[in-house]
Every structure is written in structure tokens, then in C-alpha cells.
C-alpha positions in Angstrom: -0.1 -0.1 0.0 2.7 2.5 1.1 4.6 1.7 -2.4 1.4 2.5 -4.4 0.8 5.9 -2.5 4.4 6.9 -3.0 4.4 6.1 -6.8 1.0 8.0 -7.3 2.5 10.9 -5.2 5.7 10.9 -7.7 3.3 10.7 -10.8 1.3 13.8 -9.6 4.6 15.8 -8.9 5.8 15.1 -12.5 2.5 15.4 -14.0 1.8 18.6 -12.4 5.0 20.1 -13.9 4.2 18.6 -17.4 0.7 19.8 -18.0 -1.0 22.8 -18.6 -3.7 22.7 -15.9 -4.2 20.4 -13.0 -6.8 19.6 -10.8 -7.6 17.3 -8.0 -10.7 16.0 -6.0 -12.2 13.7 -3.6 -15.7 12.0 -3.8 -18.1 9.6 -2.0 -20.0 7.0 -4.0 -23.4 5.0 -3.6 -24.5 2.4 -6.4 -25.5 -1.1 -7.2 -23.4 -4.1 -7.9 -24.2 -7.0 -9.9 -22.3 -10.6 -10.0 -23.9 -12.7 -12.6 -23.3 -16.2 -11.7 -21.5 -18.8 -13.7 -24.0 -21.8 -14.8 -22.0 -24.2 -12.7 -22.3 -22.2 -9.6 -26.0 -21.9 -10.2 -26.5 -25.8 -10.5 -24.1 -26.3 -7.6 -26.4 -24.0 -5.4 -29.7 -25.4 -6.6 -28.5 -29.1 -6.1 -27.5 -28.3 -2.6 -30.8 -27.0 -2.1 -32.5 -29.7 -3.5 -30.5 -32.5 -1.9 -31.6 -30.9 1.7 -35.1 -30.9 0.6 -35.1 -34.5 -0.6 -33.5 -35.8 2.4 -36.6 -34.5 4.2 -39.3 -35.7 1.9 -37.5 -38.7 0.2 -38.5 -37.5 -3.0 -36.9 -36.0 -5.9 -36.6 -32.0 -5.6 -36.7 -29.4 -8.2 -34.8 -26.0 -8.0 -34.2 -22.7 -9.5 -31.5 -19.9 -8.7 -31.5 -16.4 -9.5 -29.4 -13.5 -8.1 -30.0 -9.8 -7.9 -28.1 -6.3 -7.1 -27.2 -5.1 -3.9 -26.2 -1.5 -2.8 -22.5 -0.6 -2.5 -20.4 2.3 -1.8 -17.0 3.9 -1.2 -14.8 6.8 -1.7 -12.0 8.1 -4.1 -9.3 10.7 -4.7 -8.1 11.7 -8.3 -6.2 14.1 -10.0 -6.7 15.5 -13.6 -4.2 16.9 -15.9 -5.0 18.9 -19.1 -2.8 18.2 -22.1 -1.2 21.4 -23.2 -1.9 21.1 -27.0 -5.4 20.1 -26.5 -6.5 21.4 -23.2 -10.2 19.9 -23.4 -8.5 16.5 -23.0 -7.2 15.3 -19.7 -5.6 12.2 -18.1 -7.3 11.4 -14.7 -5.2 8.6 -12.4 -7.7 7.7 -9.3 -7.3 5.7 -6.2 -10.7 4.5 -4.6 -12.2 1.8 -2.3 -15.3 0.0 -3.0 -17.3 -1.6 -0.2 -20.2 -4.3 -0.3 -19.2 -5.4 -3.9 -21.2 -8.4 -4.4 -24.8 -10.0 -5.1 -28.0 -11.5 -3.4 -28.4 -15.4 -4.4 -32.0 -16.4 -4.5 -32.4 -20.2 -4.3 -35.6 -22.2 -4.2 -36.3 -26.1 -4.0 -39.7 -27.6 -4.2 -40.8 -31.1 -3.3 -44.0 -32.8 -2.0 -45.8 -29.5 -0.9 -42.6 -28.3 0.9 -40.7 -25.5 -0.5 -37.1 -24.5 0.7 -36.1 -20.8 0.1 -32.3 -19.4 0.7 -31.1 -15.7 0.5 -27.4 -15.8 0.4 -26.0 -12.3 0.3 -22.3 -12.4 -0.9 -20.0 -9.4 -0.5 -16.1 -8.1 -0.5 -14.2 -4.9 -0.7 -11.8 -3.7 -3.3 -9.3 -1.2 -3.9 -9.9 0.2 -7.3 -7.0 2.2 -9.5 -8.6 3.5 -12.9 -6.7 5.7 -15.3 -9.2 7.7 -17.5 -9.2 10.0 -20.6 -11.5 13.0 -19.8 -12.9 15.7 -22.4 -14.6 18.6 -21.3 -17.5 18.8 -23.5 -19.0 22.0 -22.4 -16.9 24.6 -20.4 -18.9 27.4 -18.9 -18.5 29.7 -16.0 -21.0 27.7 -13.7 -21.3 24.1 -15.4 -18.7 21.8 -17.1 -19.7 18.5 -18.4 -17.0 16.0 -18.8 -17.2 12.5 -20.2 -14.5 10.0 -19.5 -13.5 6.5 -20.2 -10.5 4.2 -19.4 -9.4 0.9 -17.8 -8.7 -0.1 -14.1 -7.2 -2.4 -11.9 -8.9 -3.6 -9.0 -7.8 -5.7 -5.9 -9.9 -7.6 -3.6 -9.3 -6.9 -0.2 -9.9 -9.2 2.7 -12.1 -12.3 2.5 -15.7 -12.6 0.8 -18.4 -12.8 3.3 -21.6 -14.7 3.5 -24.9 -14.0 5.1 -27.4 -16.6 4.6 -31.3 -16.7 5.5 -33.1 -19.5 5.0 -36.9 -20.9 5.5 -38.7 -24.4 5.1 -42.3 -24.4 4.8 -45.5 -26.9 3.8 -47.7 -29.3 5.5 -48.0 -27.1 8.7 -44.2 -27.0 9.2 -42.1 -23.8 9.2 -38.6 -23.6 10.0 -36.5 -20.3 9.8 -32.7 -19.7 10.2 -29.7 -17.7 9.4 -25.9 -18.4 9.4 -22.9 -16.4 8.2 -19.3 -17.3 7.2 -16.2 -16.2 5.1 -14.6 -17.6 1.9 -11.1 -17.0 0.5 -10.9 -14.9 -2.4 -8.3 -16.3 -5.0 -8.4 -13.7 -7.6 -5.4 -11.5 -7.0 -6.3 -8.7 -9.6 -9.6 -8.0 -11.6 -9.3 -5.8 -14.7 -12.1 -4.1 -16.5 -13.1 -0.8 -18.1 -15.0 2.5 -16.8 -16.9 5.0 -18.7 -19.1 7.5 -17.3 -19.6 11.6 -16.9 -18.5 14.2 -14.5 -20.8 17.3 -13.8 -18.8 20.1 -12.3 -20.8 23.0 -10.6 -18.4 25.8 -10.3 -19.0 28.0 -7.3 -15.3 29.8 -7.4 -13.0 30.0 -10.0 -10.9 27.2 -8.7 -13.6 25.3 -6.8 -16.3 23.1 -7.7 -18.9 20.6 -6.5 -18.9 17.3 -8.6 -21.4 15.0 -9.5 -20.3 11.8 -11.3 -22.4 8.7 -13.1 -20.3 5.8 -14.1 -20.3 2.0 -15.0 -17.9 -0.4 -14.4 -17.2 -3.8 -15.9 -14.7 -6.5 -15.2 -13.2 -8.4 -17.8 -12.2 -11.4 -15.7 -14.5 -13.5 -13.3 -13.5 -13.5 -9.7 -12.4 -16.9 -8.2 -13.8 -17.6 -4.6 -12.8 -20.6 -2.5 -11.3 -22.5 -5.7 -14.4 -21.8 -7.9 -14.5 -19.1 -10.9 -17.9 -17.7 -9.5 -19.2 -14.5 -11.6 -18.2 -11.3 -13.2 -18.9 -8.0 -11.7 -20.8 -5.1 -13.0 -21.0 -1.9 -11.3 -23.3 1.4 -11.5 -22.1 4.3 -9.1 -23.3 7.7 -8.6 -20.9 9.9 -6.8 -20.6 13.5 -5.1 -17.4 15.3 -4.3 -15.3 18.3 -4.6 -12.7 19.6 -7.0 -10.0 22.0 -6.6 -7.8 23.3 -9.5 -4.3 24.0 -8.9 -3.4 26.4 -11.8 
């Protein structure tokens, strides 16, 4: 971590002396995280639920598996450097953290009037390092519209947590329970692409309130506890502050 921060600081110092205009900012984000499960993972969850219900009813169980978005959020710091020969273009490196990446896995098995329902919320945290190309499409005294796109690398942090709620109902019986645990994340690095737009509301010559909307898409699937589980997609809305240095 110290090496990464030192490298970013040196890069910022060099860039400040090489580009015509520079700025930096901070932002806090909230959004939705969605991980599309692989077919093999759906089968694993579904068969596990069906096996559990079959042991109760002694009959073959049918199953279905789906998954849904969950809320995530985080924060980041960034710097933007305008290219001297074309000042509308900028290069923007960032360092950020996202928490509660993941999905809610919904499993349902049915047999002989019994229903077995499981909700499994899977989540993990990441450190994000995007490098973006920006373009100031509209530059005015009050509002600037700044489309941006680029690539990022993402480092999973810690372990993947799971919070499970389940119910078994039917034939006058009802059982409810919950469980939690952690799994090892085998993926060391995720790679992806990012596209979005900044809206800068200038309240002075150097300061601005920023709103950002962006989408992120991983190229590679995340591997958890030895299994290649899913691919991550994220939609974020952020608010923050920008300060121009020169």
C-alpha cells in the first residue's frame, strides 16, 4: 500500500509540472453491484438445496436459482491533468475503495408440498485504480460536462463474506434460520473498463461541486474458494469536491 501511494505522489508531482492545468478532488459513492453467476455455480447452489429438501421428503426436488443487485459504496481521490496542445483533453488517475461488492443469491427448491428458500448475500471489498481519458465537452462559468472512459485494475481486499437466511415451509411446518461465514478470494487482481460523466458546478474560479455517474465492468471473473464464480458489473453515482491548482 505504501509503495502504491508513493508512486501516485511522484506521478502527481511530475504531471503537475508537465501539464497546462491540473486539479484534484475527492468523492463519495453509492450504487449497485451485480455479479452474474456462472451456470456451474447456479447448479451447485440449486443441487445443494434440492439435496437438502430430498433428505426431508424422500422425493426428488426441483430447484431454481437467480441473483440480484445489492447496494454498495465507497470513496476515492483523483487528479486530472490537461494536455497542453489540447486542453479540453485530460488524463485522470484515481485511487478508490468500494465496499459491499457482490450479489444476493436466491435459491428455491420444492418437493411434496415443501418449499426451501435461501437468500445468500455475498459481498467483498476492493481497491480500485482507474486511469481515465477525460474530455471537457462543455466549459462554462458555472457548469462543465466532462465525459470520461478508461481502464482500471481492482484488488480484492480480505475475504468474501456470506450472510444466509433460509426458510422451510409446507404441510403445517415452518422452519426459519440464518448463518454467516467467510470464504477465501483466490483472485489477486481484476481488470476492467469504466465509462462515465462528471458534472462540475463551479462556485468559484478554482472550486467546484462534482456529481459523477459511471459504470464499471470486469473483464475477468472473480474466483472464490477455488471456484470461478461470477463477473462483476457496477453502477455508481458519486458526489464530491474539485480544486484547480493552476
